[in-house]
C-alpha positions as CSV (number, residue, x, y, z in Angstrom):
1,X,73.3,142.4,90.9
2,X,76.7,141.2,89.9
3,X,77.3,137.4,89.8
4,X,80.9,136.3,89.9
5,X,82.0,133.3,87.9
6,X,82.3,130.9,90.8
7,X,79.0,132.0,92.2
8,X,77.4,131.6,88.8
9,X,78.7,128.1,88.4
10,X,77.4,127.2,91.9
11,X,74.0,128.5,91.0
12,X,73.9,126.5,87.7
13,X,75.0,123.4,89.6
14,X,72.3,123.9,92.2
15,X,69.7,124.4,89.4
16,X,70.8,121.2,87.7
17,X,70.8,119.3,91.0
18,X,67.0,120.0,91.4
19,X,66.1,118.6,88.0
20,X,64.0,115.4,87.9
21,X,66.0,112.3,87.4
22,X,66.0,111.2,83.7
23,X,65.8,107.4,83.6
24,X,67.6,107.3,80.2
25,X,70.5,109.4,81.6
26,X,70.8,106.9,84.4
27,X,70.7,103.9,82.0
28,X,73.3,105.5,79.8
29,X,75.6,106.3,82.8
30,X,75.3,102.7,84.0
31,X,76.1,101.2,80.6
32,X,79.1,103.5,80.2
33,X,80.4,102.8,83.7
34,X,79.7,99.0,83.4
35,X,81.7,98.9,80.1
36,X,84.5,101.0,81.5
37,X,84.9,98.9,84.7
38,X,84.5,95.7,82.8
39,X,87.3,96.6,80.5
40,X,89.6,96.9,83.5
41,X,89.0,93.3,84.6
42,X,92.0,91.1,84.2
43,X,91.7,87.9,82.1
44,X,91.8,85.7,85.2
45,X,88.8,87.6,86.6
46,X,90.3,90.0,89.1
47,X,90.6,93.8,89.3
48,X,93.4,95.9,90.7
49,X,93.7,99.7,90.8
50,X,96.5,102.0,91.9
51,X,96.7,102.7,95.6
52,X,98.5,106.0,96.2
53,X,99.7,107.5,99.4
54,X,101.8,110.7,100.0
55,X,105.4,111.6,99.2
56,X,106.7,109.5,102.1
57,X,106.7,106.1,100.5
58,X,108.3,107.1,97.1
59,X,110.9,109.2,99.1
60,X,111.7,106.3,101.3
61,X,112.1,104.1,98.3
62,X,114.7,106.5,96.8
63,X,116.6,106.5,100.2
64,X,116.5,102.7,100.3
65,X,118.3,102.5,97.0
66,X,120.9,104.9,98.3
67,X,121.1,103.0,101.6
68,X,121.9,99.8,99.7
69,X,123.8,101.4,96.8
70,X,121.4,99.8,94.4
71,X,120.6,103.0,92.6
72,X,118.6,103.0,89.4
73,X,119.0,106.5,88.2
74,X,116.4,106.3,85.4
75,X,113.9,105.1,87.9
76,X,114.9,107.7,90.5
77,X,114.6,110.5,87.9
78,X,111.0,109.6,87.3
79,X,110.3,109.4,91.0
80,X,111.7,112.9,91.2
81,X,109.1,114.1,88.6
82,X,106.4,112.7,90.8
83,X,107.7,114.3,94.0
84,X,108.1,117.7,92.4
85,X,104.6,117.5,91.0
86,X,102.9,116.9,94.3
87,X,104.9,119.5,96.2
88,X,102.4,121.9,97.9
89,X,102.1,125.7,97.5
90,X,103.3,126.0,101.1
91,X,106.7,124.8,99.9
92,X,106.5,121.4,101.6
93,X,104.6,118.2,101.0
94,X,101.1,117.4,102.3
95,X,99.8,114.0,103.5
96,X,96.9,114.2,100.9
97,X,95.8,116.2,97.9
98,X,95.4,119.8,98.9
99,X,96.5,119.2,102.5
100,X,98.6,121.4,104.7
101,X,102.3,121.3,105.2
102,X,103.6,118.1,106.9
103,X,107.1,118.3,108.4
104,X,108.0,114.6,108.3
105,X,106.8,114.0,104.7
106,X,108.7,117.2,103.6
107,X,112.0,116.2,105.3
108,X,111.9,112.8,103.5
109,X,110.9,114.3,100.1
110,X,113.6,116.9,100.3
111,X,116.2,114.3,101.3
112,X,115.1,112.1,98.4
113,X,115.2,114.9,95.8
114,X,118.7,115.8,97.0
115,X,119.7,112.2,96.6
116,X,118.2,112.1,93.1
117,X,120.4,115.0,92.2
118,X,118.3,118.2,92.7
119,X,120.4,121.2,93.6
120,X,119.6,122.7,97.0
121,X,119.6,126.1,95.3
122,X,116.8,125.1,92.9
123,X,113.7,127.2,93.7
124,X,111.6,124.2,94.8
125,X,114.3,122.9,97.1
126,X,114.8,126.4,98.6
127,X,111.1,126.8,99.3
128,X,111.0,123.3,100.8
129,X,114.0,124.0,103.1
130,X,112.6,127.3,104.3
131,X,109.3,125.7,105.1
132,X,110.9,122.9,107.0
133,X,113.1,125.3,109.0
134,X,110.0,127.5,109.7
135,X,108.3,124.4,111.3
136,X,111.2,123.6,113.6
137,X,113.5,121.7,111.3
138,X,114.2,118.0,110.9
139,X,114.8,117.6,114.6
140,X,111.0,118.0,115.1
141,X,110.0,115.4,112.6
142,X,108.3,112.2,113.7
143,X,109.8,109.0,115.0
144,X,110.0,107.1,111.7
145,X,111.7,110.1,110.0
146,X,114.2,110.3,112.8
147,X,115.0,106.6,112.4
148,X,115.5,107.2,108.7
149,X,117.9,110.1,109.5
150,X,119.7,107.9,112.1
151,X,120.3,105.3,109.4
152,X,122.1,107.9,107.4
153,X,124.1,109.2,110.4
154,X,122.2,112.6,110.2
155,X,121.1,112.3,113.8
156,X,122.4,110.1,116.7
157,X,120.4,107.0,117.6
158,X,119.5,108.8,120.8
159,X,117.1,110.8,118.7
160,X,114.9,107.8,118.5
161,X,112.8,106.2,121.3
162,X,114.1,103.3,123.3
163,X,112.8,100.2,121.5
164,X,115.1,97.3,122.4
165,X,115.1,94.2,120.2
166,X,114.5,92.2,123.4
167,X,110.8,93.2,123.0
168,X,110.7,90.2,120.6
169,X,111.2,87.9,123.6
170,X,108.3,89.1,125.6
171,X,105.2,86.8,125.9
172,X,101.7,87.8,124.9
173,X,100.8,88.7,128.5
174,X,103.6,91.2,128.9
175,X,102.4,94.8,128.5
176,X,105.0,95.8,125.9
177,X,104.8,92.6,123.9
178,X,104.6,93.0,120.1
179,X,101.6,90.6,120.3
180,X,99.6,93.5,121.9
181,X,100.3,95.6,118.9
182,X,98.5,95.7,115.5
183,X,99.6,93.5,112.7
184,X,101.2,96.4,110.8
185,X,103.1,97.5,113.9
186,X,104.4,94.0,114.5
187,X,105.6,93.6,110.9
188,X,107.3,96.9,110.8
189,X,108.8,96.6,114.2
190,X,110.3,93.1,114.0
191,X,112.9,94.0,111.3
192,X,113.2,97.6,112.6
193,X,114.2,96.3,116.1
194,X,116.8,94.1,114.6
195,X,118.2,97.0,112.5
196,X,118.1,99.3,115.6
197,X,120.1,96.7,117.6
198,X,122.8,96.7,115.0
199,X,122.7,100.4,114.2
200,X,124.1,100.2,110.6
201,X,124.9,103.2,108.5
202,X,123.7,103.6,104.9
203,X,126.2,103.0,102.1
204,X,125.2,106.4,100.7
205,X,127.7,106.2,97.8
206,X,127.1,109.9,96.8
207,X,127.5,111.2,100.3
208,X,124.1,112.9,100.5
209,X,123.5,114.7,103.8
210,X,120.8,117.1,104.9
211,X,122.3,119.0,107.8
212,X,120.9,122.2,106.3
213,X,117.4,121.0,107.5
214,X,118.3,121.5,111.2
215,X,117.7,124.7,113.1
216,X,120.7,123.8,115.3
217,X,123.3,121.0,114.9
218,X,121.8,117.6,115.8
219,X,124.5,117.0,118.4
220,X,123.3,120.0,120.3
221,X,119.6,118.8,120.5
222,X,118.8,117.5,123.9
223,X,115.0,117.1,123.7
224,X,114.4,114.7,120.8
225,X,111.5,113.1,122.6
226,X,109.1,115.6,123.9
227,X,105.3,116.5,124.0
228,X,102.6,117.3,123.5
229,X,101.7,114.2,125.3
230,X,98.3,112.6,124.9
231,X,97.9,111.9,128.6
232,X,99.7,111.5,131.9
233,X,100.8,108.1,130.5
234,X,102.8,109.9,127.9
235,X,104.9,111.7,130.5
236,X,105.3,108.5,132.5
237,X,106.6,106.6,129.5
238,X,108.9,109.4,128.6
239,X,110.5,109.0,132.1
240,X,110.7,105.3,131.5
241,X,112.5,105.9,128.2
242,X,115.0,108.1,130.0
243,X,115.5,105.5,132.7
244,X,116.1,102.6,130.3
245,X,118.8,104.2,128.2
246,X,121.7,103.5,130.6
247,X,120.4,100.0,131.3
248,X,120.3,98.7,127.8
249,X,124.1,98.3,127.4
250,X,124.0,96.1,130.4
251,X,121.9,93.5,128.8
252,X,124.0,90.3,128.3
253,X,125.1,89.8,124.7
254,X,123.6,86.3,124.6
255,X,120.1,87.7,125.3
256,X,120.7,90.4,122.7
257,X,121.6,87.8,120.1
258,X,118.7,85.6,121.1
259,X,116.4,88.5,120.6
260,X,117.7,89.2,117.1
261,X,117.3,85.6,116.2
262,X,113.7,85.8,117.6
263,X,113.0,88.7,115.2
264,X,114.4,86.7,112.3
265,X,112.4,83.7,113.3
266,X,109.3,85.8,113.3
267,X,110.0,87.3,109.9
268,X,111.1,84.4,107.8
269,X,107.9,82.2,107.9
270,X,106.0,85.3,107.0
271,X,108.3,86.3,104.1
272,X,106.9,85.6,100.6
273,X,106.7,87.3,97.2
274,X,104.0,89.4,98.8
275,X,106.6,90.8,101.2
276,X,106.5,90.8,105.0
277,X,103.0,91.9,105.9
278,X,102.6,93.0,102.3
279,X,103.3,96.6,103.3
280,X,106.2,98.8,102.1
281,X,107.7,99.8,105.5
282,X,108.0,96.3,106.7
283,X,109.4,95.1,103.3
284,X,112.0,97.9,103.3
285,X,113.1,97.1,106.9
286,X,113.6,93.5,106.0
287,X,115.9,94.4,103.2
288,X,117.9,96.7,105.5
289,X,118.0,94.0,108.2
290,X,119.5,91.4,105.9
291,X,122.1,93.9,104.7
292,X,123.0,94.7,108.3
293,X,123.3,90.9,109.0
294,X,125.7,90.6,106.1
295,X,123.4,88.5,104.0
296,X,124.3,88.9,100.3
297,X,121.8,90.5,97.8
298,X,121.8,87.2,95.9
299,X,120.4,85.3,98.8
300,X,116.9,84.0,97.9
301,X,115.4,85.7,101.0
302,X,116.8,89.1,100.0
303,X,115.8,88.5,96.3
304,X,112.2,87.8,97.4
305,X,112.1,90.8,99.7
306,X,113.6,93.1,97.0
307,X,111.2,91.8,94.3
308,X,108.2,92.4,96.6
309,X,109.2,96.0,96.8
310,X,109.6,96.3,93.0
311,X,106.1,95.0,92.6
312,X,104.8,98.1,94.4
313,X,106.1,100.6,91.8
314,X,103.7,102.3,89.5
315,X,105.6,103.1,86.4
316,X,104.2,105.6,83.9
317,X,105.7,107.2,80.9
318,X,107.3,110.1,82.7
319,X,107.0,109.4,86.4
320,X,107.1,106.6,89.0
321,X,105.7,106.3,92.5
322,X,105.8,103.6,95.1
323,X,102.5,102.3,96.5
324,X,102.3,101.4,100.2
325,X,100.7,98.1,99.3
326,X,98.4,96.7,96.6
327,X,94.7,96.1,96.9
328,X,93.6,93.4,94.4
329,X,91.2,91.4,96.7
330,X,89.5,94.6,97.9
331,X,89.3,96.0,94.4
332,X,87.9,92.7,93.1
333,X,85.3,92.4,95.8
334,X,84.0,96.0,95.4
335,X,84.2,96.0,91.6
336,X,82.4,92.7,91.5
337,X,79.6,94.0,93.7
338,X,79.2,97.0,91.5
339,X,79.1,94.9,88.3
340,X,76.6,92.5,90.0
341,X,74.3,95.4,90.9
342,X,74.4,96.6,87.3
343,X,73.6,93.2,86.0
344,X,70.7,92.7,88.4
345,X,67.1,93.9,88.6
346,X,64.3,94.1,86.0
347,X,66.4,95.8,83.4
348,X,69.9,94.4,83.9
349,X,73.0,95.5,81.9
350,X,74.5,92.5,80.1
351,X,73.4,90.1,82.8
352,X,74.6,86.7,81.3
353,X,78.0,88.1,80.2
354,X,78.6,89.8,83.5
355,X,77.7,86.8,85.6
356,X,80.0,84.6,83.5
357,X,82.9,87.1,84.1
358,X,82.0,87.3,87.8
359,X,82.2,83.5,88.1
360,X,85.8,83.9,87.0
361,X,86.2,86.5,89.7
362,X,84.7,84.1,92.2
363,X,87.1,81.4,91.2
364,X,90.1,83.7,91.5
365,X,88.9,84.8,94.9
366,X,88.3,81.2,96.1
367,X,91.8,80.3,95.1
368,X,93.1,83.0,97.5
369,X,91.0,82.2,100.5
370,X,93.4,81.4,103.4
371,X,92.3,78.0,104.7
372,X,95.5,76.4,106.0
373,X,97.6,79.1,107.6
374,X,96.8,80.2,111.2
375,X,98.1,83.8,111.1
376,X,98.9,86.1,114.0
377,X,95.2,86.5,114.8
378,X,95.3,82.9,116.2
379,X,97.3,84.1,119.2
380,X,94.1,85.3,120.6
381,X,91.8,82.6,119.3
382,X,93.9,79.4,118.7
383,X,91.0,77.1,118.1
384,X,89.5,79.1,115.3
385,X,89.9,77.7,111.8
386,X,91.3,80.1,109.2
387,X,88.9,81.2,106.4
388,X,89.6,84.8,105.6
389,X,91.0,86.8,102.7
390,X,93.9,89.2,102.8
391,X,93.9,92.6,101.1
392,X,96.8,91.8,98.8
393,X,97.8,89.1,96.4
394,X,99.7,87.2,99.0
395,X,99.6,87.9,102.8
396,X,98.5,84.6,104.4
397,X,99.4,85.5,108.0
398,X,97.3,88.7,107.9
399,X,93.8,88.2,106.4
400,X,91.3,90.9,107.5
401,X,87.6,90.7,108.3
402,X,86.7,93.7,106.1
403,X,87.9,92.0,102.9
404,X,86.5,88.7,104.0
405,X,83.0,90.2,104.5
406,X,83.0,92.0,101.2
407,X,84.3,88.9,99.3
408,X,81.8,86.7,101.1
409,X,78.9,89.0,100.1
410,X,80.0,88.9,96.5
411,X,80.4,85.2,96.4
412,X,76.9,84.8,97.9
413,X,75.4,87.0,95.2
414,X,77.2,85.4,92.4
415,X,76.3,81.8,93.3
416,X,75.6,80.8,96.9
417,X,75.6,77.1,96.1
418,X,78.9,77.0,94.1
419,X,80.6,79.1,96.7
420,X,78.9,77.5,99.7
421,X,82.1,76.1,101.3
422,X,84.1,79.3,100.9
423,X,81.2,81.4,102.3
424,X,80.8,79.1,105.3
425,X,84.5,79.1,106.2
426,X,84.4,82.9,105.9
427,X,81.3,83.1,108.2
428,X,83.0,80.9,110.8
429,X,86.1,82.9,110.8
430,X,84.4,86.3,111.0
431,X,82.2,85.1,113.9
432,X,85.3,83.9,115.7
433,X,87.0,87.2,115.2
434,X,84.4,89.3,117.1
435,X,85.9,91.3,120.0
436,X,84.4,91.3,123.4
437,X,82.7,94.7,123.0
438,X,80.7,93.4,120.1
439,X,82.7,95.1,117.3
440,X,85.4,93.9,115.0
441,X,88.9,95.2,114.4
442,X,90.4,94.8,111.0
443,X,93.0,92.1,111.7
444,X,93.0,91.2,115.4
445,X,90.7,90.5,118.3
446,X,90.6,92.9,121.3
447,X,93.7,94.7,120.1
448,X,92.8,97.7,122.2
449,X,95.5,98.2,124.9
450,X,95.2,102.0,124.5
451,X,98.0,102.9,126.8
452,X,100.5,101.6,124.2
453,X,99.5,104.5,122.0
454,X,101.2,106.8,124.6
455,X,104.7,105.4,124.4
456,X,107.3,107.7,122.7
457,X,107.6,105.3,119.7
458,X,103.8,105.7,119.0
459,X,103.8,109.4,118.1
460,X,101.6,108.4,115.2
461,X,99.0,107.1,117.6
462,X,98.2,104.1,115.5
463,X,100.0,101.2,117.2
464,X,96.7,99.3,117.7
465,X,93.8,97.8,115.7
466,X,90.7,98.2,117.9
467,X,87.1,97.6,116.8
468,X,85.7,100.2,114.5
469,X,82.2,101.1,113.3
470,X,82.9,100.7,109.5
471,X,84.5,97.2,109.8
472,X,81.9,96.1,112.3
473,X,79.1,97.2,110.0
474,X,80.6,95.2,107.1
475,X,80.7,92.1,109.3
476,X,77.0,92.6,110.3
477,X,76.1,93.1,106.6
478,X,77.7,89.8,105.6
479,X,76.2,87.7,108.4
480,X,72.7,89.2,107.9
481,X,72.9,88.7,104.1
482,X,73.6,85.0,104.8
483,X,70.6,84.9,107.1
484,X,71.5,82.1,109.6
485,X,69.2,82.5,112.6
486,X,71.8,81.1,115.0
487,X,74.0,84.1,114.2
488,X,71.5,86.6,115.7
489,X,73.2,86.9,119.1
490,X,76.5,87.8,117.4
491,X,74.7,90.4,115.2
492,X,72.7,91.9,118.1
493,X,75.9,92.3,120.2
494,X,77.5,94.1,117.2
495,X,74.4,96.3,116.8
496,X,74.6,97.4,120.4
497,X,78.3,98.3,119.7
498,X,77.2,100.5,116.7
499,X,74.6,102.2,118.7
500,X,77.2,103.3,121.2
501,X,79.5,104.4,118.5
502,X,77.2,106.9,116.9
503,X,78.6,110.5,117.0
504,X,76.5,113.3,118.5
505,X,76.0,114.7,115.0
506,X,74.3,111.5,114.0
507,X,77.2,110.1,111.9
508,X,79.7,107.3,112.4
509,X,83.5,107.6,112.3
510,X,85.1,106.0,109.2
511,X,88.4,104.4,110.3
512,X,89.4,103.1,106.9
513,X,87.6,105.5,104.5
514,X,87.2,109.3,104.4
515,X,85.4,109.7,106.8
516,X,82.1,110.2,108.5
517,X,80.2,109.8,105.2
518,X,82.1,106.5,104.7
519,X,81.4,105.3,108.2
520,X,77.7,106.4,108.1
521,X,77.2,104.6,104.7
522,X,78.8,101.5,106.1
523,X,76.6,101.5,109.2
524,X,73.3,102.3,107.5
525,X,73.8,99.4,105.1
526,X,74.2,97.1,108.1
527,X,71.2,98.5,110.0
528,X,69.0,98.0,107.0
529,X,69.9,94.3,106.4
530,X,69.8,93.7,110.1
531,X,66.2,94.7,110.2
532,X,66.5,97.9,112.2
533,X,63.4,100.1,111.6
534,X,63.9,103.2,109.5
535,X,62.1,105.1,112.2
536,X,64.7,104.1,114.8
537,X,66.1,107.4,116.3
538,X,69.6,106.2,115.4
539,X,68.7,105.9,111.7
540,X,66.7,109.1,111.6
541,X,69.6,111.1,113.1
542,X,72.0,109.7,110.5
543,X,69.7,110.5,107.7
544,X,69.2,114.1,108.9
545,X,73.0,114.5,109.2
546,X,73.6,113.2,105.6
547,X,70.9,115.5,104.2
548,X,72.4,118.4,106.1
549,X,75.9,118.0,104.7
550,X,74.7,117.6,101.1
551,X,76.2,120.3,98.9
552,X,74.4,122.8,96.7
553,X,75.2,120.9,93.5
554,X,73.6,117.7,94.9
555,X,76.8,115.9,95.7
556,X,78.7,115.2,98.8
557,X,82.3,115.7,99.7
558,X,84.5,115.2,102.8
559,X,88.0,116.3,103.5
560,X,90.8,114.2,105.1
561,X,91.0,117.3,107.4
562,X,88.0,115.9,109.2
563,X,90.5,113.5,110.8
564,X,92.2,116.6,112.1
565,X,89.3,118.4,113.6
566,X,87.5,119.8,110.6
567,X,83.6,119.6,110.7
568,X,82.4,116.1,109.7
569,X,81.1,115.7,106.1
570,X,82.7,118.8,104.7
571,X,85.0,119.6,101.7
572,X,85.4,122.4,99.1
573,X,83.8,120.3,96.4
574,X,81.6,117.3,95.8
575,X,83.2,114.0,94.9
576,X,81.9,111.0,93.0
577,X,83.0,108.4,95.5
578,X,81.6,110.4,98.5
579,X,78.3,111.1,96.7
580,X,77.9,107.4,95.8
581,X,78.4,106.5,99.5
582,X,75.8,109.0,100.7
583,X,73.3,108.0,98.0
584,X,73.8,104.3,98.8
585,X,73.4,105.0,102.5
586,X,70.1,106.9,102.0
587,X,68.7,104.3,99.7
588,X,69.6,101.6,102.2
589,X,67.2,103.1,104.7
590,X,64.2,103.7,102.4
591,X,65.0,107.1,101.0
592,X,65.3,106.1,97.3
593,X,62.7,108.6,96.2
594,X,63.9,111.5,98.4
595,X,65.0,114.8,96.9
596,X,68.5,114.3,98.4
597,X,68.9,111.0,96.5
598,X,67.6,112.4,93.3
599,X,70.0,115.3,93.5
600,X,72.9,112.9,94.2
601,X,72.0,110.8,91.2
602,X,71.8,113.8,89.0
603,X,75.2,114.9,90.2
604,X,76.7,111.5,89.4
605,X,75.3,111.4,85.9
606,X,76.4,115.0,85.2
607,X,80.0,114.3,86.2
608,X,80.6,111.1,84.2
609,X,83.1,111.6,81.4
610,X,82.9,110.3,77.8
611,X,84.8,107.2,78.8
612,X,82.1,106.2,81.3
613,X,84.4,107.1,84.2
614,X,84.6,109.7,87.0
615,X,87.5,111.9,88.0
616,X,88.6,113.1,91.4
617,X,91.9,114.0,92.9
618,X,91.0,114.0,96.6
619,X,92.2,111.2,98.9
620,X,89.4,108.9,99.9
621,X,90.8,106.7,102.7
622,X,93.1,106.6,105.6
623,X,95.9,104.4,106.9
624,X,96.5,106.2,110.2
625,X,94.4,109.3,110.9
626,X,96.5,112.5,111.0
627,X,99.6,110.6,109.8
628,X,99.0,108.5,106.6
629,X,96.2,108.8,104.0
630,X,95.3,106.9,100.9
631,X,93.8,107.4,97.5
632,X,92.1,104.3,96.0
633,X,92.0,105.0,92.3
634,X,89.1,102.5,91.9
635,X,86.7,104.1,94.3
636,X,85.6,106.8,91.8
637,X,84.7,104.1,89.3
638,X,83.0,101.3,91.1
639,X,81.0,103.1,93.8
640,X,79.2,105.5,91.4
641,X,78.3,102.5,89.2
642,X,76.9,100.7,92.2
643,X,74.9,103.7,93.4
644,X,73.4,104.4,90.0
645,X,72.6,100.7,89.4
646,X,70.9,100.4,92.8
647,X,68.8,103.5,92.1
648,X,67.6,101.9,88.9
649,X,66.9,98.5,90.5
650,X,65.0,99.9,93.4
651,X,62.7,101.8,91.0
652,X,61.4,98.4,89.8
653,X,61.7,96.4,93.0
654,X,58.6,94.8,94.5
655,X,59.6,95.8,98.0
656,X,61.6,99.0,97.4
657,X,64.0,97.7,100.0
658,X,67.7,96.9,99.6
659,X,67.9,93.2,100.2
660,X,71.7,92.9,100.4
661,X,74.2,93.8,103.0
662,X,76.2,96.1,100.8
């Protein structure tokens, strides 16, 4: 029988995955990973890894420099190297590694490369242009791309949905109020609405235009806003959009000006070196808003906004890209938990040294706990004291419960007494942030007015921040790890929510990580620490699903395409981060000695490189499903370390049970 190379490799991998686990291999892998991750810790105790998105953010950065005429050609040339490198075989740009053609990302990347100086006759530009035209041309790109094109005069403002700046004047109870939208939508919209009201045109000093990306001239397009609609509400809101257009010019100028001032009044208290909302789109919109208002670039507000954007650039020897945001608190919490697991148990790795370094991490984190700023979350719960952490270095108005729960669990493990006050404030805040259905959203309470996702502006379908299983599980894990009996009603309500959220396959949807493996791992950790029996049908169904999607080589992998309808838990290859999640999930519910876990552990030890690290190109998280995906560069380092360390520790545990929430 002929055995082809790929088939032979698969068979070798499968054979290796069924080998017994060698304890020495596990120890060596832990020590190597512990050293590698420890070397990445900053002197002040924190960790931060790159956070990469798709071509969209670097392309928008290039266009922002041309919009403002603040062009740094050397920087742009290096961004060009990055954009060309990630172009897909289909000619356009995907939303994640190995993904399919995405029209909007491709339009922006093409526009940016042309602005950088690439000839439209270059082979890569010709392939991109042909792919864009084959998919309907730039006229069929999404709302944010059409707004970008309108700012350059490439399309009329009629190409964008009606979003009057007067929305900033609506109270919380009004249906279209920005307070009914997610934090990220609010931060992006406030400056965008002001810019849209003034309708400025980019400086565009080199006169870059992309009319060649349209199937027919933009002035001849009459159906900028069209389906497919998600529901009957989509059609209704389209009719409302049409009806409002002739009315908007009739709004008195004093109300218009008052609304612009309201947008500015919203923005400026939230403006810091971290940037508005600490996310790129909001930061860029602020800079464009100030330019439209005639505020000079030397103004301290503009300087702060511009510098916050520069802090997002990842500069390497031959290429540069722009991150959507930075993730130091998240990275520190997760790295710290992995290091703590390695330094625990009967045979710890450099316990005293690691604890000393993690005490520095704890100090760094305590200094960043938000204790005196009532952010936007307080609109729905005004009497709740602040006590959370934000994802980024500085974003006081927008802490999130996911970061807060992870940091709280780390502080509790490092030193519950020294960190008592910080932990208690976090506990109080998380309990107060529970939504009425028992779950938690990331940043807001009951942010689930689903009809808003059907307005023409929300073609990305991510205007809201409703409760999700992964975030809710993390909150349960934190509260259960602390063990306050009086919190049990809160926990039980959340457990009921998770039970309802389980998918028919037995898994849980991962809103913030890819995808069902991430969600299932998050939930099984919570069910364990909450005391749910391993024989509970909910748990057994999840275990069966995880074991069913294990790959032949012993690992697990899941594609971002599972957000787009692909089968849950599937990918073309196994990935270190995904394998670690699956192994941690199974160990959390008593399967440490199962064949599935042993095969997963063997996969992780076999894939570690000589530097003690793991490599993977696949994206492992999501900003907005189907629209915006993320690659946390730290995931492939700290999650395998945590999984291997937990496997070792459970082998010598008196109970054989995971005693922590994470």
